[in-house]
C-alpha positions as CSV (number, residue, x, y, z in Angstrom):
1,M,8.8,-20.5,21.4
2,A,6.0,-19.9,18.9
3,S,5.3,-16.4,20.3
4,W,8.9,-15.4,19.8
5,Q,8.8,-16.8,16.2
6,W,5.7,-14.6,15.5
7,F,7.5,-11.6,17.1
8,H,10.5,-11.9,14.9
9,R,8.3,-12.6,11.8
10,L,6.4,-9.4,12.6
11,G,9.8,-7.6,12.5
12,S,10.2,-8.5,8.9
13,P,9.3,-5.6,6.6
14,R,8.5,-8.0,3.7
15,W,6.2,-10.2,5.9
16,F,4.5,-7.1,7.3
17,Y,4.0,-5.5,3.9
18,E,2.5,-8.7,2.3
19,K,0.3,-9.5,5.3
20,T,-1.2,-6.0,5.8
21,G,-2.1,-5.8,2.1
22,G,-5.1,-8.0,2.8
23,W,-6.1,-6.2,5.9
24,L,-6.4,-2.7,4.4
25,P,-9.6,-3.1,2.3
26,W,-11.5,-4.5,5.3
27,L,-10.2,-2.0,7.8
28,T,-10.9,0.9,5.4
29,A,-14.5,-0.3,5.0
30,V,-15.0,-0.6,8.7
31,A,-13.5,2.9,9.3
32,L,-15.7,4.5,6.7
33,V,-18.9,2.9,8.0
34,L,-18.2,3.8,11.6
35,L,-17.2,7.4,10.8
36,V,-20.4,8.0,8.8
37,L,-22.5,6.3,11.4
38,G,-20.9,8.1,14.3
39,T,-21.0,11.5,12.6
40,V,-24.6,11.3,11.6
41,W,-25.6,9.8,14.9
42,G,-23.8,12.5,16.9
43,L,-24.6,15.5,14.8
44,A,-28.2,14.7,13.8
45,F,-29.7,12.5,16.4
46,S,-28.1,13.1,19.7
47,P,-30.0,15.6,21.9
48,E,-28.9,19.2,22.5
49,D,-27.0,19.7,25.8
50,F,-29.0,21.8,28.3
51,K,-25.9,23.9,29.2
52,Q,-23.8,24.1,26.1
53,G,-26.5,23.8,23.5
54,N,-25.3,22.4,20.2
55,S,-21.7,23.6,20.7
56,Y,-20.9,20.4,22.6
57,R,-21.2,18.3,19.4
58,I,-17.6,19.1,18.6
59,I,-16.7,16.4,21.2
60,Y,-17.4,13.8,18.5
61,I,-14.3,15.0,16.8
62,H,-12.3,16.5,19.6
63,V,-12.4,13.6,22.1
64,P,-11.5,10.8,19.6
65,A,-8.7,13.0,18.2
66,A,-7.3,13.7,21.7
67,F,-7.5,10.0,22.6
68,L,-5.6,9.0,19.5
69,A,-3.0,11.8,19.9
70,L,-2.1,10.3,23.3
71,A,-2.4,6.6,22.3
72,G,-0.4,7.2,19.1
73,Y,2.5,8.7,21.1
74,Y,2.6,5.5,23.2
75,I,2.7,3.4,20.0
76,M,5.5,5.5,18.7
77,A,7.5,5.3,22.0
78,V,7.0,1.5,22.2
79,C,8.2,1.1,18.7
80,G,11.2,3.3,19.4
81,A,12.0,1.1,22.5
82,V,11.6,-2.1,20.4
83,G,13.9,-0.7,17.7
84,L,16.6,0.3,20.2
85,I,16.5,-3.0,22.2
86,W,16.0,-5.6,19.5
87,R,17.3,-3.5,16.5
88,M,14.1,-4.2,14.5
89,K,14.0,-2.1,11.3
90,L,10.3,-2.3,11.1
91,A,9.8,-0.9,14.6
92,F,11.7,2.3,13.5
93,M,9.6,2.5,10.3
94,V,6.4,2.4,12.3
95,M,7.8,4.9,14.8
96,K,8.6,7.3,12.0
97,S,5.2,6.8,10.3
98,A,3.3,7.4,13.5
99,A,4.8,10.9,14.0
100,P,3.0,12.9,11.3
101,I,-0.3,11.1,12.1
102,G,0.0,11.9,15.7
103,A,1.0,15.5,15.0
104,G,-2.1,15.9,12.8
105,L,-4.4,14.4,15.4
106,T,-2.9,16.6,18.1
107,F,-3.4,19.7,15.9
108,V,-7.0,18.7,15.3
109,S,-7.5,18.3,19.0
110,L,-6.1,21.7,19.8
111,V,-8.1,23.5,17.0
112,T,-11.4,21.8,18.0
113,G,-10.7,22.5,21.6
114,A,-10.2,26.2,20.8
115,I,-13.5,26.2,18.8
116,W,-15.2,24.5,21.7
117,G,-13.6,26.9,24.2
118,K,-14.8,30.1,22.7
119,P,-18.5,29.7,23.4
120,T,-17.9,27.6,26.6
121,W,-15.1,29.6,28.3
122,G,-15.4,32.8,26.4
123,T,-11.8,32.5,24.9
124,W,-10.1,30.7,22.1
125,W,-7.0,29.9,24.1
126,A,-6.0,29.8,27.7
127,W,-2.6,28.6,29.2
128,D,-4.5,25.9,30.9
129,A,-2.6,22.8,32.2
130,R,-4.3,20.4,29.9
131,I,-4.1,22.6,26.8
132,T,-0.5,23.6,27.4
133,S,0.6,19.9,27.9
134,M,-1.2,19.0,24.7
135,L,0.7,21.8,22.9
136,I,3.9,20.3,24.3
137,L,2.8,16.9,22.8
138,F,2.4,18.6,19.4
139,F,5.9,20.0,19.6
140,L,7.2,16.5,20.6
141,Y,5.7,15.0,17.5
142,L,7.2,17.8,15.4
143,G,10.6,17.3,17.1
144,I,10.6,13.6,16.1
145,M,9.7,14.5,12.6
146,A,12.5,17.1,12.6
147,L,15.1,14.6,13.9
148,Q,14.1,12.2,11.1
149,S,15.0,14.9,8.6
150,A,18.1,16.3,10.4
151,F,20.3,13.3,10.1
152,Q,21.7,12.0,6.8
153,N,22.5,8.7,8.5
154,R,19.3,6.7,8.9
155,E,20.4,4.7,11.9
156,A,21.4,7.9,13.8
157,A,18.0,9.5,12.9
158,D,16.1,6.5,14.2
159,K,18.0,6.3,17.4
160,A,17.7,10.0,18.2
161,S,14.0,9.9,17.4
162,A,13.5,6.9,19.6
163,I,15.2,8.5,22.5
164,L,13.1,11.7,22.2
165,A,10.0,9.6,21.9
166,L,10.8,7.7,25.1
167,V,11.7,10.9,27.0
168,G,8.5,12.5,25.9
169,T,6.3,9.8,27.4
170,V,6.7,11.8,30.7
171,N,4.3,14.3,29.3
172,I,1.5,11.7,28.7
173,P,0.5,11.1,32.4
174,I,0.7,14.9,32.9
175,I,-1.9,15.3,30.2
176,Y,-4.1,12.6,31.7
177,K,-3.9,13.9,35.3
178,S,-3.6,17.7,34.6
179,V,-7.3,18.4,35.4
180,D,-7.0,16.6,38.7
181,W,-3.6,18.0,39.8
182,W,-4.1,21.6,38.9
183,Y,-6.9,24.2,38.7
184,T,-7.9,24.2,35.1
185,L,-10.7,25.4,32.8
186,H,-10.8,22.1,31.1
187,Q,-13.6,19.9,32.3
188,P,-12.7,16.5,33.9
189,A,-12.6,13.4,31.7
190,T,-16.0,12.3,30.4
191,L,-14.9,8.7,29.9
192,K,-13.0,6.9,32.6
193,L,-12.1,3.2,33.0
194,T,-12.4,3.5,36.8
195,S,-15.8,5.0,37.0
196,A,-19.1,5.4,35.2
197,P,-19.3,7.9,32.3
198,T,-20.6,11.3,33.2
199,I,-22.5,11.7,29.9
200,H,-26.0,10.5,29.0
201,A,-26.3,7.3,27.0
202,S,-27.9,9.2,24.1
203,M,-24.7,11.2,23.8
204,L,-22.3,8.5,24.9
205,Y,-23.0,5.8,22.3
206,P,-22.3,8.0,19.3
207,L,-19.2,9.2,21.0
208,L,-18.0,5.7,21.6
209,T,-18.8,4.9,18.0
210,M,-16.6,7.8,16.9
211,V,-13.8,6.7,19.3
212,V,-13.7,3.3,17.7
213,A,-14.0,4.8,14.2
214,F,-10.9,7.0,14.9
215,Y,-8.9,4.0,16.2
216,V,-9.7,2.0,13.1
217,F,-9.0,5.0,10.9
218,Y,-5.7,5.5,12.7
219,A,-4.8,1.8,12.0
220,V,-5.5,2.3,8.3
221,V,-3.4,5.4,8.0
222,L,-0.6,4.0,10.0
223,L,-0.5,0.9,7.8
224,L,-0.4,3.0,4.7
225,Y,2.4,5.2,6.0
226,T,4.4,2.3,7.2
227,R,4.0,0.4,3.9
228,H,5.2,3.4,2.0
229,E,8.2,3.7,4.4
230,I,9.0,0.0,3.9
231,L,9.1,0.5,0.1
232,R,11.2,3.6,0.5
233,R,13.8,2.0,2.8
234,E,13.8,-1.5,1.1
235,S,13.9,-0.1,-2.4
236,R,17.2,-1.9,-3.2
237,T,16.1,-5.3,-2.0
238,G,15.1,-8.0,-4.5
239,W,11.5,-8.5,-3.3
240,V,10.7,-4.7,-3.7
241,R,12.2,-4.7,-7.2
242,E,10.1,-7.7,-8.1
243,L,7.0,-6.1,-6.7
244,I,7.6,-2.9,-8.6
245,A,8.3,-4.8,-11.8
246,K,5.2,-6.9,-11.3
247,E,2.9,-3.8,-10.7
248,G,4.5,-2.0,-13.6
249,G,3.6,-4.9,-15.9
250,L,0.0,-4.9,-14.8
């Protein structure tokens, strides 16, 4: 019973806005510390790779960005499902907020992959299974953003976006397994839950630091986007008007 009460309370835009205001300073501080630590550790102190030289260091941006591009899509799809099933306004707000962040991370993943690919494979781009499926993911994010703008009716835009988000989840396991199912230039996954990492500890630890840093950074940006969306959609409610009046009087 208590868990359901918490679930429905979480669906309240006002509760979410007021609660997350106290989280943001701490999460921002943690994200900044981890990003600086991971960047300096990875770029300045991890050893040079005996095959790829220093070009491999782009993994400290590429791998976390790719992880979050995939995880962020699942977050968006889950929120879309919650919004459709339980008609929670907040879930749709989070779904919409996650789309531009995911598109940005997917774009970073594609660009850094191209930069990495040039010295490693001898080409900026190849219609490789992993790269192509990541490009499809980028277009899915853009499609959801376009649907949000295409409808004048907010409810119709949210429903259409949620349906596309759910349909697009088919692409996520294809991205994960593409290097195993097809011949591909892309190397197999360095980090796996089912087996030991294939990377030396001196390179692994800064990479893990950057992965955690990106996850915390993603949480910060998603909260900021969602809070802005809450204020935009709830602008006519009494609590938002009181909040604006209070901040305006400070």
